[in-house]
Steps between C-alpha positions, in 0.01 A plus 500: 500500500535791737551442863196521735435830662408483873384816694558501872295766699569584865552825689766333722828478324613193705213295365578610142870405539396168650276414208750619247767280651271191452498579126881584458564156322187521293490604134241782568499869497416637858307822514414672823258751629449646855139621473172386340497799267861419393390145451223604261740726305767231474236231397361718230838589370680170542232229470648258740434132492429480876446745781568433879306778671523591874159541665596774745649808350439873572268665255358258251517150677558183321137395485403824325782469262414143421139589435610766263734269317234230471243747377726631226442296179872553401637377837235258628679190373823571698504266796509687842627336806417688814742501791356558850655518838284264696270306260202558727168399353398876457824558293443191291140610439606853413764363253273251334226776461754711328549231244852356590629177335699398803610577857817487699565602852802695648763424561495348160655155483736461211367163398132609506590819302686309242213243473262784441724651230505138332121472531445814283833506294622147462812617329574767755670313777800330348690536834 
């Protein structure tokens, strides 16, 4: 069985590195993207098992990217966890309307992050 593939999407390198560090002991392949457009390209090419997607990015934001992912029959089954800065009710509503499968707030807590991975990829968090 091949290792699960997790796509992390954020325009801030620090947040990408933090999330990657949470997965360093897992048996997963970690993919990264810095924009919504790059996330779509990577998702189409790599078919990840799970996507963590930042809401606020320049150009295509995470909600628009999530809507496109969920509207694509080839990608719609991939779970998408939106990551927001404040978790305000407007942000939550925007993420839910885009079709996300889960939500986390920044700074992302390691335990909450790994619990979210385990929720969607039970074998992906052997840490």
